[in-house]
DOMI-817225 format. One record per residue (C-alpha): x, y, z. Coordinates in steps of 0.25 Angstrom, whole numbers, padded with zeros to 4 digits, always signed. Example, Ala and Ser with C-alpha at 12.3 -4.5 7.8 and 13.67 -1.06 7.14 Angstrom:
<nodes>
+0049-0018+0031;+0055-0004+0029;
</nodes>
This chain:
<nodes>
+0117+0277-0004;+0102+0278-0003;+0103+0281+0012;+0111+0294+0009;+0102+0298-0002;+0090+0297+0008;+0097+0305+0019;+0101+0316+0008;+0086+0316+0003;+0081+0317+0017;+0090+0329+0021;+0087+0336+0008;+0072+0333+0010;+0072+0338+0024;+0079+0351+0021;+0069+0354+0010;+0057+0351+0018;+0062+0358+0030;+0065+0370+0021;+0051+0369+0016;+0045+0368+0030;+0053+0380+0035;+0048+0388+0023;+0034+0383+0025;+0034+0386+0040;+0040+0400+0037;+0029+0403+0027;+0018+0398+0036;+0024+0407+0048;+0024+0419+0039;+0011+0416+0033;+0006+0415+0047;-0002+0402+0043;-0010+0395+0054;-0014+0380+0053;-0023+0373+0063;-0026+0387+0070;-0012+0387+0074;-0003+0400+0075;+0005+0403+0063;+0018+0400+0071;+0012+0386+0075;+0008+0384+0061;+0022+0386+0056;+0028+0377+0067;+0017+0366+0063;+0021+0368+0048;+0036+0366+0052;+0033+0354+0060;+0025+0348+0049;+0036+0351+0039;+0046+0344+0048;+0037+0332+0049;+0035+0332+0034;+0050+0332+0033;+0051+0321+0042;+0039+0313+0036;+0045+0315+0022;+0059+0311+0026;+0054+0299+0033;+0045+0296+0021;+0056+0297+0011;+0065+0289+0020;+0054+0278+0021;+0051+0279+0006;+0066+0278+0002;+0071+0268+0013;+0064+0254+0014;+0073+0251+0026;+0068+0263+0033;+0054+0259+0031;+0057+0246+0036;+0065+0251+0048;+0054+0261+0052;+0042+0252+0050;+0047+0238+0052;+0058+0241+0062;+0051+0234+0074;+0048+0222+0066;+0062+0222+0060;+0068+0223+0074;+0059+0212+0079;+0063+0203+0068;+0077+0207+0070;+0076+0203+0085;+0069+0190+0080;+0080+0188+0070;+0091+0190+0080;+0084+0181+0090;+0083+0171+0078;+0097+0174+0074;+0102+0171+0088;+0094+0159+0089;+0099+0155+0075;+0113+0157+0080;+0110+0149+0092;+0104+0138+0083;+0116+0140+0074;+0126+0138+0085;+0118+0126+0090;+0117+0121+0076;+0132+0124+0075;+0135+0116+0088;+0126+0105+0083;+0133+0105+0070;+0146+0105+0077;+0141+0093+0085;+0135+0087+0072;+0148+0089+0065;+0155+0082+0077;+0145+0071+0077;+0146+0070+0062;+0161+0069+0063;+0160+0058+0074;+0149+0051+0065;+0159+0052+0053;+0170+0046+0061;+0160+0036+0066;+0155+0033+0052;+0170+0032+0048;+0173+0022+0059;+0160+0015+0056;+0163+0014+0041;+0177+0009+0045;+0170-0001+0054;+0160-0004+0044;+0170-0009+0033;+0173-0022+0040;+0158-0023+0044;+0155-0022+0029;+0165-0032+0025;+0160-0041+0036;+0146-0039+0031;+0150-0043+0017;+0157-0055+0023;+0144-0058+0031;+0136-0056+0018;+0145-0066+0011;+0144-0075+0022;+0129-0074+0023;+0128-0077+0008;+0137-0089+0010;+0129-0093+0022;+0116-0092+0014;+0122-0101+0003;+0126-0110+0014;+0112-0110+0020;+0106-0112+0006;+0116-0124+0005;+0112-0129+0019;+0098-0128+0016;+0099-0136+0004;+0108-0146+0012;+0097-0146+0023;+0086-0148+0012;+0094-0159+0006;+0097-0165+0020;+0082-0164+0023;+0080-0172+0011;+0090-0182+0014;+0085-0183+0029;+0071-0186+0023;+0077-0197+0015;+0085-0202+0027;+0073-0202+0035;+0065-0210+0025;+0078-0219+0024;+0078-0220+0040;+0063-0223+0040;+0066-0234+0029;+0078-0239+0037;+0070-0239+0050;+0060-0248+0044;+0071-0257+0038;+0077-0257+0052;+0064-0261+0058;+0063-0272+0048;+0078-0276+0051;+0075-0276+0065;+0064-0285+0063;+0072-0294+0054;+0084-0294+0065;+0074-0298+0075;+0069-0309+0066;+0084-0312+0063;+0087-0314+0077;+0076-0323+0079;+0080-0331+0067;+0068-0328+0059;+0075-0321+0047;+0079-0331+0036;+0082-0322+0025;+0090-0309+0027;+0089-0296+0019;+0099-0297+0007;+0102-0312+0009;+0103-0319-0005;+0092-0329-0006;+0097-0336-0018;+0110-0334-0027;+0110-0340-0041;+0120-0340-0052;+0113-0341-0066;+0118-0340-0080;+0109-0334-0091;+0111-0338-0105;+0098-0334-0110;+0090-0322-0105;+0077-0331-0105;+0083-0338-0093;+0082-0326-0084;+0068-0328-0080;+0069-0343-0077;+0082-0341-0069;+0075-0330-0060;+0063-0339-0058;+0071-0351-0054;+0080-0342-0044;+0067-0336-0038;+0061-0350-0036;+0074-0356-0030;+0075-0344-0021;+0061-0344-0016;+0062-0359-0012;+0075-0355-0004;+0069-0344+0003;+0056-0352+0006;+0064-0362+0013;+0071-0352+0021;+0059-0343+0025;+0048-0354+0026;+0056-0366+0029;+0047-0379+0029;+0037-0373+0019;+0036-0378+0005;+0040-0367-0005;+0027-0366-0012;+0026-0351-0015;+0035-0339-0019;+0040-0331-0006;+0052-0325-0014;+0048-0311-0019;+0057-0304-0029;+0053-0291-0035;+0049-0292-0050;+0057-0280-0053;+0069-0287-0048;+0066-0300-0056;+0064-0291-0068;+0078-0285-0066;+0084-0299-0064;+0078-0305-0076;+0083-0293-0084;+0097-0295-0079;+0097-0310-0081;+0092-0308-0096;+0107-0306-0098;+0116-0318-0100;+0127-0322-0090;+0130-0327-0077;+0121-0321-0066;+0120-0322-0051;+0106-0320-0045;+0104-0317-0030;+0090-0316-0023;+0092-0308-0011;+0082-0306+0001;+0077-0292+0002;+0074-0293+0017;+0075-0302+0029;+0065-0313+0028;+0060-0320+0041;+0056-0334+0042;+0042-0337+0038;+0040-0325+0029;+0032-0327+0016;+0040-0319+0006;+0055-0316+0003;+0058-0303-0005;+0071-0304-0013;+0078-0296-0024;+0088-0302-0035;+0102-0299-0037;+0109-0303-0050;+0123-0301-0054;+0132-0306-0065;+0140-0318-0060;+0155-0316-0058;+0167-0321-0051;+0168-0317-0037;+0179-0325-0031;+0191-0332-0038;+0198-0344-0034;+0209-0341-0024;+0205-0326-0022;+0208-0320-0009;+0195-0315-0002;+0200-0311+0012;+0213-0311+0021;+0215-0310+0036;+0227-0311+0046;+0226-0319+0058;+0235-0313+0068;+0244-0320+0077;+0236-0318+0089;+0223-0323+0083;+0225-0338+0087;+0212-0341+0094;+0201-0349+0087;+0191-0338+0087;+0201-0328+0082;+0205-0337+0071;+0191-0342+0067;+0186-0327+0068;+0197-0323+0058;+0194-0334+0048;+0179-0330+0049;+0182-0315+0046;+0191-0320+0035;+0180-0328+0028;+0170-0316+0031;+0180-0306+0024;+0181-0316+0012;+0166-0317+0011;+0164-0302+0011;+0175-0301+0000;+0167-0311-0008;+0154-0303-0006;+0160-0290-0010;+0165-0297-0023;+0150-0301-0026;+0149-0315-0020;+0134-0319-0017;+0138-0331-0008;+0133-0331+0006;+0147-0336+0011;+0160-0342+0009;+0163-0357+0007;+0175-0363+0014;+0180-0376+0020;+0177-0376+0036;+0186-0387+0038;+0198-0380+0032;+0194-0367+0039;+0194-0374+0053;+0208-0380+0050;+0213-0366+0046;+0207-0361+0059;+0214-0371+0067;+0227-0369+0060;+0226-0354+0063;+0223-0356+0077;+0235-0365+0079;+0245-0357+0071;+0258-0353+0077;+0258-0342+0087;+0261-0328+0082;+0258-0331+0068;+0248-0322+0060;+0241-0329+0048;+0235-0322+0036;+0222-0329+0030;+0215-0328+0017;+0202-0332+0011;+0203-0337-0004;+0192-0342-0014;+0193-0356-0017;+0187-0355-0031;+0180-0345-0040;+0166-0340-0036;+0156-0332-0043;+0145-0323-0037;+0136-0334-0032;+0146-0345-0030;+0151-0349-0016;+0165-0344-0012;+0174-0355-0007;+0186-0350+0001;+0198-0355+0008;+0206-0348+0020;+0221-0348+0018;+0233-0344+0026;+0242-0335+0019;+0256-0337+0019;+0264-0326+0025;
</nodes>
């Protein structure tokens, strides 16, 4: 609406000014005025030109005054066109960049789609891996516990190994001693073996005061016995039997109680002929019945094909050994069994000459009652089928 008003104002103003210019030019022509030494006619023309120029100037000034766009277009048109060209080039560049960006965006979307698919696939593949990881973590925890347990076992085994090494060292020393004793035994120089009973005595204690005198008498008798074995031919004029005081004190404490007791003095180590001391330790037990009369101690079967003298006598010897082992397990302190050798030889001859194809069952029975320190007398009998 302002543009139409401006045009209308310009038309009105142009008409007014042209009318004024025409009248002014007519009056100047009639008045025959002269400006700048020009002829009146030239002066009138000049006035008309100036009036036209003034109309144009006022019109242009009014338009410039009223329209900011006109001012801008008139004075800044080149700059605006330059900026427009720059803007168009930038727009073209931006459009090219936009198309490139759109292409890249499309590619990116495609890649994103691929990545999403890969992520989905990886997530699907990751599920069993996560489960496997959890299982591995549980397995690792279990292995950690096992390792800790194994470490404790290793430390315990190392401690046991250290103990075993010390035992092995001790055993090695004992083995060396045993080897020396074995060599001496082969040469016939060992007269007392380790663990061999030196003296066995049965005593009855009715009064606790008897204990000391009984122990003293037993030590003296044992000292004389081992003196004759270790130093034969020499007079037993000194004490070579050594028993620890702590063991003697324990023995006195035990014998302070009333009752029947069996005391044994046992060699603590192998003793060679000519040695000057014998170490022993006591063993005391309440006396008790070990074997009863008629008790069967061992049995065996002499097969029908065992008829040779060596076979028969070997079987009889094994039978007696089994009976002696049975008596020892029951607590007997004797060094062997008592039997009639004549009757044994007669039995062996009868077994050798028995009818062919006949198996015989034999038994060893006690001839009488025997206590801990009593000798055990036995007979060998043939069991009836």
